N, C-alpha and C positions, 0 to 999 in steps of 0.2 A: 523507480523512474529510470535510471540510465539506460533502457530501454526503450523509451519514448512512451512508455505508459504513461495515464490521468493518476493525479495524485489518490483519488478514491479507490480504483480497481488494486495499485499497487499494495496499498496501505489495507485495504481488505484482505488481500493475500497473505502478508505478512502478518496480521491477526490471527488469521486460520493455522498460518504453519505454526504460531505459538500455543493457541488454544485449542486444535486438533487432539480427539483423543482415540490416540493408537492402539488403544487395546480393543476396540470394537470390531475391527476392519470395514467401521464404515467410515469411505470418505466423507462422509457430511457430519458427523456424531461429533461435539466439541465437547470440553472440558465444562461442568458448572462453575458455582464459583469455587472461591479456592479454600482449601481445607483451614487456610489459617486465618480464615475472615476479611480479608484485604480483599476490597473491592477496588477492581480496578475498570474506567470507564474510557472510552476512547472517543476520543473528538479531534474532528478536521474542522477550522475556520475558516472561510472562505468557499471557494469552489472547487467541488472535488473532481471536475472534468479540467482543470490547471494542468496545464501541459510543461512541467519545470525543462526538462531538457528533450530532444530528441536524436539520436547520431545522423540522422539524414541532412539537418540541420547544418548550413555552410556558413561562414565569418560572410559578411558582405564585401564587394568590392570597394573600394573608393573611388570616386569620382574625382576626375582630372579637374580642377575649374581652368 
């Protein structure tokens, strides 16, 4: 999110990094369920296109009254 990406794509990238199957040399292969039978379900509540921070944003300049 610090690069100005929306929450949805940024989160998806992190999930992919954690669950990617490096043993197959296939960049799209992901591990299945955990061997310990632990189920994890990722969920984003709200708008996945929300941008929390963008590096090009600047603080507004106050207007003198």
